[in-house]
N, C-alpha and C positions, 0 to 999 in steps of 0.2 A: 559456318554458317553465317557470320557476320559481314565475310567478305561479299559471300553472294547478295547477300540483301543490300548493301551498299551498292553494288553494280548494278542491281534492278532498279533501285532509288536513282543512282545518274544517269540510268540509261531511260528512264520516263522522264526525267528532265530535259535529257536531251531532244526527246521525241517530241515535246512542248516547243523547245525553240523551233526545232525544223519545220514543225507546223505552221508556226507563226511566219516563217520565210514563205512557205508554200501558199499559205493563204495570201501573203503581199504578192508574190508573184502573178497568182489566180489574177486579184483587182488591179494592178499596179497598169495596166494600159487601158482600164475600162472606167477610171475614175481620174478627176483632175489632180494635178500635183497641188497640193497642200490643203487637200479633201480629210475631213475627218476622218475617213475611213483610212486613208495613206498613213497620216499620221498616227491612229492608233497602232495599226502594224509597228512601225518604225519603232516608237516608244516601246512597245511591247519587247523589239529585238533589244535594242539598246539596254533595256532595262535586263533583261536576260544575260547577253554577254556579258554586260558587266556583272552582274552575280555570279554567275559561273567562272568567269576567265580574269577578271580586272579588281575587283575592289578588295580592301581590307589587305594589301599585299604587306607591308610592314616588312618585316624582316625576311619574309618569304622568298623565292626567287620568282612565283607567279601568285597574283591574285586571286581572289574567286573563291567560291567553294568547292569547286572541282579538286583544285590541287590538293589541299588537304587530306581530302577523302581518299584520293589517289595514293597519296605518298603513304598513307597507312596500309596498302596495299602492295606498295612498290611498284605501281603501275603509273607513277606522273610523268614519266617518260613520251606516255604516248599522248601527253599535251601537248608536245612541242611544236606541230604544224599549224594548232592553232595561236600558240604562242608567236611562230613567226608571224601569221598572217596579221596579229594584233601589232607586231614591232614594224610594220611596214610604214615608209617615211609616209608622212603626208604634208606638205608645208615644210614649215620648220618645227612639226612634232610627230607623232605617229596616229594609225588609225586607233588602237587601242585608247589613246589618251582623248582622241577627239569623241569617242564612243563614251568614254568614263565620264568626260566632264558634261556633255551632253546630259546624259543620263542623271548626273547628280544635281546640275542646274538647271535643268527643264523638264523633267520627267519626276524625280524623287522629291527633290526639296527647292521647288522654284518658288522665287519671289516676284516672277513676272513682271520683270525688268529688263532692258536689253543687255544692263550692265554684267548680268549673271555670265553672259557668253563672249563679252567683249576678250577675253585674253584669249579664247580659244579661235575667234573669229579673227584676230591679229596673228596666228599663227599659221593658219591656212585659209585661203580664199576660196571659200567654196561656191563662189560664182564662177570660177575656172572650171571649164568643162572636165579637163584632166583631171583635176581634185575631184570632182563628182564622180568621172569615170574610177579613180581610185579608190576610193571609200566605196562604190558600190562593187567592185571587184572583189576588194578584202572580204566585205561581209558575206557575198556569193561562197568567197573561198572558207571562211568561217563557218557556213551552213553545211558545207560538203566535208569538211575535215570534222566537223561535229559529228555529223552522221557515221562517219569514218569512225571516230572515235565509240560511238554505242556498238559498232561491231566488233571493233578491238576487245571492247571490255566484256562483251557476250561468248566472245570465243575464249579470252584469257581464261575466264571461271568456268568454263564448260558447259556455259548455258545455251541449248539451242535457240538460235537466233527467232526462229518462230514463236517460241515461248516468249519471247519480249515485245511481239509485234516486228520485227526486225526482217522479216520474209525469210528464206534460205540463204 
């Protein structure tokens, strides 16, 4: 029973993350870059991605809340596609490090100083279109792989997808 409970809760969390991506996609072309609406959704996405996949790595192969939950169930290998997207090089760092630092310094623990983000901006020039595209592509991949993760988790536990709001 604990396995199914964990999977139901992880799938619910994934659905929140993918909802944020869906909402951002719907409003992206109708509001200006830098608008409060876009910033809200981007900050929510960075926060969720970091919380689910990145923070508190310590001595674990992967950070975030999902890894230890799925490790207990022997399902941690299902995280590999997301891990690969987060490890994608971006400048002299990775997509995951950009997300983690931005989440930590601008969303969760801001001091409202430019210096908070200087280290990450030194590692990647986000003014360059190819870097913007790389980050955007990786975030789309993380969304798609998270949705696949939810389906794979439901299937592994024998929970009908429709029971979790995942369709058939």
